[in-house]
C-alpha positions in Angstrom: 60.5 -52.9 -125.2 61.3 -54.7 -128.8 60.3 -53.1 -132.1 57.0 -54.6 -132.3 56.0 -53.5 -128.9 56.9 -50.2 -130.1 55.0 -50.2 -133.1 52.0 -51.5 -131.1 52.1 -48.7 -128.7 52.3 -46.3 -131.6 49.5 -47.6 -133.6 47.3 -47.7 -130.3 48.1 -44.3 -129.6 46.9 -43.1 -133.0 43.7 -45.1 -132.9 43.2 -44.4 -129.6 39.4 -42.6 -128.8 39.6 -38.7 -128.8 39.2 -38.9 -125.3 42.0 -40.7 -124.7 44.5 -38.3 -127.0 43.2 -35.5 -125.3 44.2 -36.3 -122.0 46.0 -33.6 -120.5 49.8 -33.7 -119.7 50.4 -31.0 -117.2 48.5 -29.7 -114.7 47.6 -26.3 -116.4 46.0 -28.4 -119.2 43.3 -29.6 -117.0 40.1 -27.7 -117.4 37.8 -27.8 -114.3 38.1 -28.9 -110.8 39.5 -25.3 -109.8 38.0 -26.2 -106.2 41.1 -28.8 -106.0 43.6 -27.9 -108.7 43.3 -24.1 -108.2 47.0 -22.8 -107.7 46.4 -21.9 -104.2 45.1 -25.5 -103.5 46.7 -28.4 -101.6 46.4 -31.0 -104.1 48.0 -28.4 -107.0 51.0 -27.7 -104.8 51.7 -31.3 -103.9 51.7 -32.4 -107.1 54.0 -29.7 -108.4 56.3 -30.0 -105.7 56.2 -33.8 -106.1 55.3 -34.6 -102.5 51.6 -36.3 -102.8 50.5 -38.6 -100.4 47.9 -41.2 -100.8 45.1 -40.0 -102.0 41.5 -40.9 -103.1 39.7 -39.3 -106.2 35.8 -39.7 -106.0 33.4 -38.5 -108.5 31.4 -39.2 -111.5 32.5 -40.7 -114.8 33.9 -38.6 -117.0 35.1 -35.8 -114.3 39.0 -36.3 -114.6 40.2 -38.8 -112.0 42.3 -41.1 -114.6 43.4 -37.8 -116.1 44.9 -36.1 -112.7 46.4 -39.9 -112.3 48.2 -39.4 -115.8 49.3 -36.1 -114.9 51.0 -36.9 -111.7 52.8 -40.1 -113.5 53.9 -37.4 -116.3 55.1 -35.1 -113.4 56.6 -37.3 -110.7 60.0 -38.4 -110.4 58.9 -41.5 -108.8 58.2 -45.2 -110.1 54.4 -44.9 -111.4 52.5 -48.2 -111.6 48.9 -48.4 -112.8 46.0 -51.3 -112.5 42.6 -51.4 -112.6 40.6 -53.3 -110.1 37.8 -55.0 -112.5 40.9 -57.2 -113.6 43.7 -57.1 -111.3 43.8 -59.7 -108.5 46.2 -60.3 -105.5 49.0 -61.7 -107.6 49.2 -58.2 -109.8 49.7 -56.4 -106.3 52.2 -58.9 -105.2 54.5 -58.1 -108.5 53.9 -54.1 -107.9 54.9 -54.4 -104.0 58.0 -56.6 -104.9 59.1 -54.3 -107.7 58.3 -51.1 -105.3 60.5 -52.6 -102.6 63.7 -53.1 -105.2 63.2 -49.7 -106.2 63.1 -48.3 -103.0 66.3 -50.7 -101.9 68.4 -50.2 -104.8 67.4 -46.5 -106.1 65.8 -45.2 -103.3 63.2 -44.3 -105.6 59.5 -44.6 -104.3 56.6 -46.3 -106.2 53.5 -44.3 -106.7 50.5 -47.1 -107.5 47.1 -45.8 -109.2 44.4 -48.5 -109.0 41.3 -47.5 -110.9 37.9 -48.3 -109.8 39.5 -49.3 -106.4 35.9 -49.8 -105.0 35.8 -53.1 -107.2 38.9 -54.6 -104.9 37.1 -56.6 -101.9 38.2 -55.9 -98.3 40.7 -58.9 -98.3 42.3 -57.1 -101.5 42.3 -53.5 -99.6 43.7 -54.9 -96.4 47.1 -56.5 -98.1 47.9 -52.9 -99.6 47.3 -51.4 -96.0 51.0 -52.2 -94.2 52.7 -51.2 -97.4 51.0 -47.7 -97.7 51.4 -47.2 -94.0 55.7 -48.0 -94.3 55.8 -46.0 -97.3 56.3 -48.5 -99.6 54.0 -47.4 -102.2 52.0 -44.1 -102.5 48.3 -45.2 -103.6 46.1 -43.4 -105.8 42.7 -44.6 -106.1 39.8 -43.7 -108.3 36.2 -44.5 -107.6 32.9 -43.3 -108.7 31.0 -44.9 -105.7 31.6 -43.2 -102.4 34.6 -43.9 -100.6 33.4 -43.9 -97.0 31.0 -46.5 -97.8 33.1 -48.6 -100.4 37.0 -48.2 -99.5 38.6 -49.8 -96.2 38.4 -47.4 -93.3 41.9 -48.1 -92.3 43.1 -47.3 -96.2 41.0 -44.0 -95.9 42.5 -42.7 -92.7 46.0 -42.8 -94.6 44.6 -41.2 -97.5 43.0 -37.9 -98.7 39.8 -37.9 -100.1 39.4 -35.5 -103.0 36.0 -35.0 -104.6 35.7 -34.4 -108.2 32.5 -32.2 -109.5 30.8 -32.6 -112.6 32.3 -30.2 -114.8 30.4 -26.8 -115.7 28.7 -26.2 -119.1 31.6 -23.6 -119.6 34.0 -26.2 -119.0 32.5 -28.7 -121.3 32.4 -26.0 -123.9 36.3 -25.6 -123.8 36.8 -29.0 -124.3 34.8 -29.6 -127.1 36.3 -26.2 -128.8 39.8 -28.0 -128.0 38.2 -31.4 -129.8 37.0 -30.0 -132.9 39.9 -27.2 -133.5 43.0 -28.3 -132.3 45.3 -30.0 -134.7 47.6 -31.9 -132.2 45.6 -33.5 -129.8 42.0 -33.0 -131.3 40.4 -33.1 -134.9 41.5 -30.1 -136.2 43.2 -31.8 -139.4 39.1 -32.5 -140.2 38.3 -29.3 -141.1 35.2 -29.5 -138.9 33.2 -26.7 -137.5 30.6 -27.0 -134.7 27.2 -24.2 -134.6 26.8 -22.4 -131.3 23.6 -23.8 -130.8 25.2 -27.4 -131.2 27.9 -26.5 -128.7 25.5 -24.9 -126.1 23.2 -28.2 -126.5 26.0 -30.9 -126.3 27.7 -29.0 -123.3 24.0 -29.1 -121.7 23.1 -32.6 -122.0 26.6 -33.7 -121.6 25.5 -33.1 -117.6 29.3 -32.6 -117.0 30.8 -35.8 -118.0 33.4 -34.7 -120.9 34.2 -38.3 -122.0 30.4 -38.4 -123.1 30.6 -35.0 -124.9 34.2 -36.0 -126.6 32.7 -39.2 -127.8 29.7 -37.4 -129.5 32.2 -35.2 -131.4 34.3 -37.7 -132.7 31.5 -39.7 -133.8 29.9 -36.7 -135.5 32.9 -35.8 -137.4 34.1 -39.2 -138.4 30.3 -39.9 -139.5 29.3 -36.8 -141.4 30.2 -36.0 -144.9 31.8 -32.3 -146.1 29.8 -29.8 -147.4 30.3 -28.2 -150.7 32.7 -25.6 -149.0 34.4 -28.6 -148.1 34.1 -28.2 -144.1 32.4 -30.9 -141.9 29.3 -29.0 -139.9 28.2 -30.2 -136.9 25.0 -28.7 -136.3 22.0 -29.3 -133.8 21.0 -32.0 -135.9 24.2 -34.3 -135.9 25.3 -33.5 -132.2 21.7 -34.6 -130.9 22.1 -37.8 -133.2 25.4 -38.8 -132.0 25.3 -38.2 -128.2 21.6 -40.1 -128.7 19.3 -37.2 -127.1 16.4 -35.5 -128.2 16.7 -32.0 -128.6 14.2 -30.4 -126.4 12.3 -27.9 -128.4 10.0 -25.0 -127.2 7.7 -22.8 -128.6 8.2 -19.7 -130.6 7.8 -17.3 -127.5 11.3 -17.6 -126.9 11.1 -19.9 -123.7 14.1 -22.3 -123.2 14.6 -25.1 -121.0 15.4 -23.1 -117.5 12.6 -20.4 -117.9 10.1 -23.2 -118.2 11.5 -25.7 -115.5 11.4 -22.6 -113.3 8.1 -21.8 -113.9 7.2 -25.4 -113.1 8.5 -25.2 -110.0 7.3 -21.8 -108.9 3.9 -22.8 -109.9 4.0 -26.0 -107.8 5.3 -23.8 -105.1 3.1 -21.3 -105.3 0.0 -24.0 -105.3 -1.4 -23.1 -108.5 -2.3 -26.9 -110.2 -3.4 -25.2 -113.3 -0.2 -23.5 -114.1 1.7 -26.3 -112.8 0.4 -29.2 -114.9 0.3 -26.8 -117.8 4.1 -26.2 -117.7 4.2 -30.0 -117.3 2.2 -30.6 -120.6 4.6 -28.0 -122.2 8.0 -29.8 -121.1 6.3 -33.2 -122.4 5.4 -32.0 -125.6 8.9 -30.7 -126.0 10.3 -34.0 -125.1 11.9 -33.1 -121.8 13.4 -36.0 -120.4 10.5 -37.7 -117.8 13.2 -38.8 -115.3 14.2 -35.1 -114.9 10.7 -33.8 -114.6 10.2 -36.4 -111.9 13.4 -35.4 -109.8 12.2 -31.9 -110.0 8.7 -33.2 -108.4 10.7 -35.1 -105.6 12.5 -32.0 -104.8 9.7 -29.6 -104.6 7.7 -32.0 -102.5 10.7 -32.0 -100.0 11.6 -28.4 -100.1 8.2 -26.7 -100.2 5.6 -29.3 -99.2 8.1 -30.8 -96.3 6.1 -32.0 -93.4 3.0 -30.0 -94.0 2.1 -33.1 -95.9 4.7 -36.0 -95.9 2.7 -38.0 -98.3 3.6 -35.4 -101.0 7.3 -36.9 -100.9 6.0 -40.3 -100.9 3.7 -39.4 -104.0 6.6 -37.9 -105.7 8.8 -40.7 -105.3 6.3 -43.5 -106.1 5.7 -41.5 -109.4 9.6 -41.5 -110.1 9.8 -44.8 -110.0 6.7 -45.4 -111.9 7.5 -43.4 -114.8 10.8 -45.2 -115.2 9.2 -48.7 -115.3 6.3 -47.4 -117.7 7.5 -44.8 -119.8 5.5 -42.5 -122.5 2.7 -41.9 -123.1 1.5 -43.5 -119.8 3.8 -41.8 -117.6 2.5 -38.4 -118.3 -0.6 -39.6 -116.1 1.3 -40.1 -113.1 3.8 -37.4 -113.7 0.0 -35.3 -113.9 -1.0 -36.7 -110.2 1.9 -36.1 -108.6 2.4 -32.5 -109.9 -1.1 -31.7 -108.9 -0.8 -33.5 -105.6 2.5 -31.5 -104.7 0.7 -28.1 -106.0 -2.4 -28.5 -104.0 -0.8 -29.3 -100.9 -0.3 -27.3 -97.9 3.0 -25.8 -97.9 6.2 -25.2 -95.5 10.0 -24.9 -96.1 10.7 -25.6 -92.8 12.7 -28.7 -93.6 15.1 -26.3 -95.5 15.7 -23.9 -92.8 16.4 -26.6 -90.4 19.0 -28.1 -92.3 20.7 -24.7 -93.4 20.9 -23.6 -89.4 22.2 -26.7 -88.4 24.8 -26.3 -91.5 25.7 -22.7 -90.1 26.0 -23.8 -86.7 28.3 -26.8 -87.4 30.6 -24.9 -89.5 30.9 -22.1 -87.1 31.0 -23.9 -83.6 33.0 -26.9 -82.5 31.1 -29.0 -80.2 31.4 -32.4 -78.0 28.3 -34.8 -77.8 27.2 -34.6 -74.1 28.4 -37.7 -72.1 25.1 -39.5 -71.1 24.3 -39.4 -75.1 27.7 -41.1 -75.9 28.1 -44.6 -76.8 28.1 -47.3 -73.7 28.2 -50.2 -75.3 31.8 -51.4 -74.6 33.9 -52.5 -71.7 35.3 -49.6 -69.9 32.3 -46.7 -71.1 31.4 -46.1 -67.7 35.0 -45.5 -66.7 34.9 -42.9 -69.0 31.4 -41.8 -67.9 29.9 -42.5 -71.5 26.0 -43.0 -71.2 25.8 -42.3 -67.4 22.5 -40.5 -66.6 20.9 -41.3 -70.0 17.3 -41.5 -69.5 15.4 -44.1 -72.0 12.3 -41.9 -73.2 10.0 -45.3 -73.7 10.5 -45.8 -69.8 8.4 -42.4 -69.1 4.8 -41.1 -69.7 4.1 -40.2 -73.5 7.6 -41.9 -74.2 9.1 -38.4 -73.4 11.4 -37.3 -70.7 13.2 -33.7 -70.8 16.7 -34.0 -71.0 19.7 -32.2 -72.8 20.5 -34.0 -76.5 22.4 -30.9 -77.9 26.2 -30.1 -77.1 26.2 -27.8 -74.4 28.0 -25.3 -76.3 24.4 -24.8 -78.0 22.3 -26.3 -75.6 19.7 -23.5 -76.6 19.6 -23.5 -80.2 16.7 -23.9 -82.3 16.9 -25.1 -85.7 13.4 -26.7 -86.6 10.3 -24.1 -86.4 7.2 -26.1 -87.7 4.8 -24.0 -89.6 1.1 -23.4 -89.2 0.0 -25.5 -92.0 -1.5 -29.1 -92.6 0.6 -31.8 -90.6 3.1 -29.5 -89.3 0.6 -27.7 -87.4 0.1 -31.2 -85.4 3.8 -31.3 -85.0 4.2 -27.9 -83.7 1.5 -28.4 -81.2 2.7 -31.6 -80.2 6.4 -30.2 -79.4 4.9 -27.5 -77.6 3.1 -29.7 -75.4 6.2 -31.6 -74.8 8.2 -28.6 -74.1 5.9 -27.7 -71.3 6.2 -30.8 -69.3 
């Protein structure tokens, strides 16, 4: 690096956005993600010991995927290379591989290659990396906002460990906000700014687990707000709501807050009280609540509390959610009202919830094997393994039903779904009982 390159790097570092300047340099500086970065967790131990294998970091924006890669770069003795899949191509990868081979051959030094947005690489580009990951020429760190099990080459996945990063909690976001406002070294402490507790709570809430979003709002607020008579910059509710472009949801003076009102709304739909449900809908709309947020809660209630007692409830709720996004307010209130009233008046069942929870418990507790007659038989040699032999095709029998074992042998008598007595689910229950008697 010559003098001009050095000066450019120094200038870029000073002018970098707050979110970039505040990136942690060590594991202990990272906020959140304790499910994978707790001191007793595999990832933490592997980074500390500099024994990290190939990994994929998967999670929504602003949760720390790039931050983790930067921390690894700071702690590893390996050569660290970085590229972004949105702009990099095969030529860039060839250069990295060439350099990695030289480092390994001449200095016995390994290379870690960090690829941001790895899902943007097409299959051929991902395939190119495979042999070099397999023979240890490079250790791959991929970061993606998309589900890697759909977007990343299966062979590459099988040679990597996937770590899912979760949206940061409100407390995590508040910790980062406090650092941003008051830290003199990396934050904006030199500006003599203060943030109200109410403003901090609001910003931590609406950031939705995205640290970058919250930090960008803090930076914008401090840089665009004039100091008060006391010489300090005051970040209040109005300032931060404007900076993050979210309306402050204000409820009436009874003290009801966002969470109490949405809780009452859901419980009113579940309790089949259409009057209460539409009242709380109106209250949220008048307060400026996000219509997409309301629509999501209606969809969840339609499945969780109505379920198969009236399968149309979910269809109505989903249609309403799509409609309000296209139409917007004020007309969206009519669509939401229709969906709320339908869900509230529908017969109720939570059998779908109980079924999946019971199945989850069974999957966690017991190891099972798919019965041989149900295993895939569409390939050469399947019959030699006994796969598919004895399977009875349901459509060849009366009522398109034949009694045979579908559950694994280890849990063959398990019963997860217990249909209720209301609405369409009563018909489902009667039909299943009839089939089981045959």
